[in-house]
C-alpha positions as CSV (number, residue, x, y, z in Angstrom):
1,X,50.0,28.3,60.5
2,X,48.4,28.8,64.1
3,X,49.0,32.0,65.9
4,X,47.6,32.6,69.2
5,X,48.1,35.5,71.6
6,X,46.5,35.9,75.3
7,X,43.4,38.0,75.3
8,X,42.2,39.7,78.5
9,X,38.5,40.6,78.2
10,X,35.9,41.8,80.9
11,X,35.2,40.1,83.0
12,X,38.2,38.0,82.8
13,X,40.4,37.9,85.9
14,X,44.3,38.6,84.9
15,X,45.2,37.0,88.1
16,X,43.5,33.6,87.1
17,X,45.8,30.9,85.6
18,X,43.3,30.3,83.0
19,X,43.6,32.2,79.5
20,X,41.4,32.9,76.6
21,X,43.4,33.2,73.5
22,X,42.9,35.1,70.3
23,X,43.9,32.5,67.5
24,X,44.6,33.5,64.1
25,X,44.3,30.5,61.7
26,X,43.7,30.4,57.9
27,X,42.8,34.1,57.7
28,X,40.3,34.0,60.5
29,X,40.1,34.8,64.1
30,X,39.0,32.2,66.4
31,X,38.8,32.5,70.4
32,X,40.2,29.5,72.2
33,X,40.7,28.0,75.6
34,X,41.8,24.7,77.2
35,X,41.6,22.7,80.3
36,X,42.9,19.2,81.4
37,X,40.6,16.3,82.4
38,X,38.5,13.5,81.0
39,X,35.0,14.0,80.0
40,X,32.6,13.1,82.9
41,X,35.8,12.6,85.4
42,X,37.5,16.0,86.1
43,X,39.1,16.4,89.3
44,X,37.5,19.0,91.7
45,X,40.7,21.2,91.6
46,X,40.7,21.1,87.6
47,X,36.9,21.7,87.6
48,X,37.2,25.3,89.0
49,X,39.9,26.3,86.2
50,X,38.0,24.6,83.5
51,X,34.7,26.5,84.6
52,X,36.8,29.7,84.9
53,X,38.1,29.3,81.3
54,X,34.7,28.4,79.9
55,X,33.2,31.6,81.6
56,X,36.1,33.7,80.2
57,X,35.1,32.3,76.6
58,X,31.5,33.0,77.3
59,X,32.2,36.6,78.2
60,X,34.2,37.0,75.0
61,X,31.4,35.6,73.0
62,X,29.1,37.9,74.7
63,X,31.6,40.8,74.2
64,X,31.8,40.3,70.3
65,X,28.0,38.9,70.0
66,X,29.0,35.5,68.8
67,X,26.8,32.4,68.9
68,X,28.8,29.4,68.7
69,X,31.2,27.7,71.2
70,X,32.6,24.2,70.4
71,X,33.9,21.8,72.9
72,X,36.3,19.4,71.8
73,X,38.1,16.5,73.7
74,X,41.9,15.8,72.8
75,X,42.9,12.3,73.9
76,X,46.7,12.2,73.2
77,X,49.6,14.1,71.6
78,X,49.4,12.2,68.4
79,X,45.8,13.2,67.8
80,X,46.5,16.9,69.2
81,X,47.6,18.3,65.8
82,X,45.0,16.8,63.7
83,X,42.2,17.5,66.3
84,X,43.1,21.2,66.7
85,X,43.6,21.8,63.0
86,X,40.4,20.0,62.0
87,X,38.3,22.0,64.6
88,X,39.8,25.5,63.9
89,X,39.3,24.7,60.2
90,X,35.6,24.0,61.0
91,X,35.0,27.0,63.2
92,X,33.7,30.2,61.8
93,X,35.1,33.5,62.1
94,X,35.1,34.5,65.8
95,X,33.9,31.4,67.1
96,X,35.1,29.9,70.3
97,X,36.7,26.5,70.7
98,X,37.5,25.0,74.1
99,X,39.9,22.1,74.2
100,X,39.4,19.6,76.9
101,X,43.0,17.6,77.0
102,X,43.4,14.4,78.6
103,X,46.5,15.4,80.5
104,X,49.0,18.3,80.8
105,X,51.3,17.0,78.0
106,X,48.5,17.0,75.5
107,X,47.6,20.6,76.6
108,X,51.1,21.6,76.0
C-alpha cells in the first residue's frame, strides 16, 4: 500500500501549488513529487512549477543528507500504477522520486 502525506520542509514555500510528499511504501520512506509535461517539451508555465517541485525535493534531500533523486516519466494512466510501484520499489530508504506525468489525468 502506498501512503503519502504532504511535507513542508525549508525552504519549501507553503503558498506554492507544488508539494513534496513523504511516501510510505513497503516499510520504507521515500520523498516524492510530480509535474505535468513531456520530456523536452514542457510548457513555460508548467516549467516554473516543475522547477519549484524539483527544488523542494532537492532541499529535502539536503535536509536529510540523501544522495539519490530519480526522475521518471509516466506516459499514461494504464502505465501509472505499474511505473509508480516499480520505481518506489527500486528506490532506497529516503531517496527522492520525481514523476513527470504526460498530462493532469496521469498525475491524478
